C-alpha positions in Angstrom: 0.0 0.0 0.0 1.1 3.5 -0.6 1.4 6.1 2.2 -1.7 7.9 0.8 -3.8 4.7 0.9 -2.7 3.9 4.4 -3.6 7.4 5.6 -7.0 7.3 3.8 -7.9 4.0 5.5 -6.9 5.4 8.9 -8.9 8.6 8.3 -11.9 6.4 7.4 -11.5 4.5 10.6 -11.2 7.7 12.6 -7.7 6.8 13.8 -5.2 9.6 14.5 -1.7 9.3 12.9 -0.3 12.6 14.0 2.6 10.8 15.7 3.5 8.6 12.8 6.6 10.0 11.1 7.2 7.4 8.4 5.6 4.5 6.4 6.7 1.9 8.9 4.9 3.6 11.8 1.9 4.2 9.6 1.7 0.5 8.7 2.0 -0.4 12.3 -0.8 1.9 13.3 -3.0 0.5 10.5 -2.3 -3.1 11.6 -3.2 -2.2 15.2 -6.3 -0.4 14.1 -7.5 -3.4 12.0 -6.9 -5.7 14.9 -8.9 -3.4 17.2 -5.9 -2.5 19.3 -6.1 1.2 18.7 -9.1 3.3 19.7 -10.6 5.9 17.4 -9.8 9.5 18.6 -11.1 12.9 17.6 -9.6 14.5 14.6 -8.5 17.3 16.8 -5.5 15.2 17.8 -4.0 15.8 14.5 -1.3 18.5 14.4 -2.7 21.5 12.6 -2.3 25.3 12.7 0.4 27.3 14.4 1.2 27.2 18.1 3.2 28.8 20.9 5.5 26.5 22.8 4.4 25.0 26.1 6.2 22.9 28.6 3.5 21.6 30.8 3.3 18.0 31.7 0.9 15.6 30.2 -1.4 15.7 33.3 -2.7 18.9 34.6 -2.4 22.4 33.0 -4.1 23.4 29.8 -4.7 20.5 27.4 -5.1 22.7 24.3 -2.8 25.5 23.2 -3.8 28.8 21.7 -3.5 27.3 18.2 -5.9 24.4 18.9 -3.2 21.8 19.3 -4.6 19.2 21.6 -1.6 18.2 23.6 -3.4 15.6 25.7 -4.9 13.8 22.6 -1.5 13.6 21.0 0.1 12.5 24.3 -2.6 9.9 24.7 -1.7 8.5 21.2 2.0 8.4 22.1 1.4 6.7 25.4 0.0 3.6 23.6 3.4 3.0 22.1 6.2 1.1 23.7 9.4 2.8 25.0 11.3 1.3 22.1 8.8 2.8 19.6 9.0 6.2 21.3 12.8 6.2 21.2 12.6 5.3 17.5 10.3 8.3 16.9 12.6 10.5 18.9 15.6 9.4 16.8 13.7 10.0 13.6 12.8 13.5 14.8 16.5 14.2 15.9 15.5 14.3 19.5 18.2 13.3 22.0 16.6 10.7 24.2 19.6 9.2 26.0 18.8 11.1 29.2 15.1 10.6 29.0 14.6 7.7 31.5 10.8 7.6 32.0 8.3 6.8 29.3 6.4 10.0 30.0 9.6 12.0 29.4 9.7 10.6 25.9 6.1 11.4 25.3 6.4 15.0 26.4 9.6 15.4 24.3 7.7 14.3 21.2 4.7 16.6 22.0 7.1 19.5 22.5 8.7 18.6 19.2 5.4 18.9 17.4 4.7 22.2 19.0 8.1 23.5 17.9 7.4 22.3 14.4 4.2 24.3 14.3 6.1 27.5 15.0 8.0 27.2 11.7 5.6 25.5 9.3 1.9 25.3 8.6 1.7 21.5 8.8 4.2 21.2 11.7 6.2 18.6 9.8 9.1 20.8 8.8 11.8 21.8 11.3 14.4 24.6 10.9 17.7 23.4 9.6 16.3 20.0 8.6 15.1 18.5 5.3 11.6 17.0 5.7 10.5 14.1 3.6 6.8 15.1 3.1 3.7 13.5 1.6 1.0 15.0 -0.5 -1.2 16.1 2.3 1.6 18.0 4.0 2.7 19.7 0.8 -0.9 20.8 0.2 -1.1 22.3 3.6 2.3 24.0 3.3 1.2 25.7 0.1 -2.3 26.7 1.2 -2.1 30.1 2.9 -5.7 29.8 4.0 -4.8 26.9 6.4 -2.5 29.2 8.4 -3.9 30.1 11.8 -2.8 31.0 15.2 -0.4 33.7 16.4 2.0 33.5 13.5 1.0 35.7 10.5 1.3 34.4 7.0 3.7 37.3 6.3 6.2 35.5 8.6 6.0 32.1 7.1 9.3 31.5 5.3 9.7 30.4 1.7 9.6 26.7 0.9 12.4 25.1 -1.0 11.1 21.8 -2.4 13.2 19.0 -4.0 11.1 16.8 -6.2 13.1 13.5 -6.5 13.0 9.8 -7.1 14.8 7.0 -5.2 16.2 5.6 -8.4 17.6 8.9 -9.6 21.4 9.1 -9.5 21.6 13.0 -9.5 19.0 13.1 -6.8 21.1 10.8 -4.6 24.2 12.9 -5.3 22.4 16.1 -4.3 20.9 14.7 -1.1 23.8 15.6 1.3 24.1 19.0 -0.4 20.4 19.6 0.4 21.0 18.6 4.0 23.9 21.0 4.3 21.9 23.8 2.7 19.0 23.3 5.1 21.4 23.5 8.1 22.8 26.7 6.7 19.4 28.3 5.9 18.1 27.5 9.4 14.8 29.2 10.1 15.0 31.5 7.1 13.6 28.8 4.7 11.5 25.6 4.9 13.3 22.8 3.2 11.4 19.7 2.1 11.5 16.9 -0.5 8.7 14.8 -2.0 9.0 11.5 -3.9 7.7 11.9 -7.4 7.0 8.1 -7.7 4.9 8.0 -4.6 3.0 11.2 -5.4 2.9 11.4 -9.3 -0.1 13.7 -9.1 2.1 16.4 -7.6 4.9 15.8 -10.1 2.3 16.4 -12.8 0.7 19.4 -11.1 4.1 21.0 -10.7 4.9 20.1 -14.4 8.1 18.3 -13.4 10.0 17.1 -16.5 13.3 16.1 -15.1 14.8 15.0 -11.8 15.7 16.4 -9.5 13.6 19.6 -9.8 14.0 22.2 -7.1 11.1 24.6 -6.7 10.9 27.7 -4.5 7.5 28.8 -3.3 6.4 32.0 -1.7 5.6 31.7 2.1 2.7 34.1 1.9 0.8 32.8 -1.1 2.2 29.4 -1.9 2.9 30.4 -5.4 5.9 29.3 -7.3 8.7 31.8 -7.5 11.5 30.0 -9.2 12.7 26.5 -10.3 15.9 24.8 -11.3 16.2 21.4 -13.0 19.1 19.2 -12.2 21.3 18.6 -9.2 22.8 21.6 -7.3 25.6 22.1 -4.8 25.1 23.5 -1.3 26.1 27.0 -2.2 23.8 27.0 -5.2 20.9 25.8 -3.2 21.5 28.4 -0.5 21.8 31.2 -3.1 18.6 30.1 -4.8 16.6 30.1 -1.6 18.0 33.4 -0.2 17.0 35.3 -3.3 13.4 35.0 -2.1 13.9 35.6 1.7 
């Protein structure tokens, strides 16, 4: 099954997947849901909108932030996972978990991570200084200014540098470490993401992608395309391309 098919089935079952960061975790969530091991939760548990950071514990304090992020619903989802699964999610999110001894510490670290993500991107899936591998739903959300809510104005949403790639593409593989370095250098000035053209061919078609990789820069306010380059680029070229539109 594709990631989109998995998400569609989970949505139809009313199962949250806000804490699933890759296909393996989505597959595991779907298997648990089919076996009746995962209870349906309200759609409010999905991470949406923009939020201010909060450090409260999972019990007590306000459950919902000013942006509508339901911390308790997300924390409840995470608590159904094993410590090993939570550590895997932390590792995938670049969260240092070695000093997090208790399970609840891991849960709160992941909740805080999602809050921090929402300060930077509309979907909450793109972190400053990192390259996010995103799906079709996330890209739609990042490019739709009407989905922006909360305390952060759309005027402050940074441009999006998107790499449209394929796993079999040699130049795409060659550019991957350069993209990582560029994201680290750009920090919170630019959102950096990549999307697999084979998994989401409808987006490759919508963006009129004719060769791989294709790097597209989108305006942070409107989501409209500003510039594109076809072919692999070095770190300095990627940074220069993105900074032209900051």
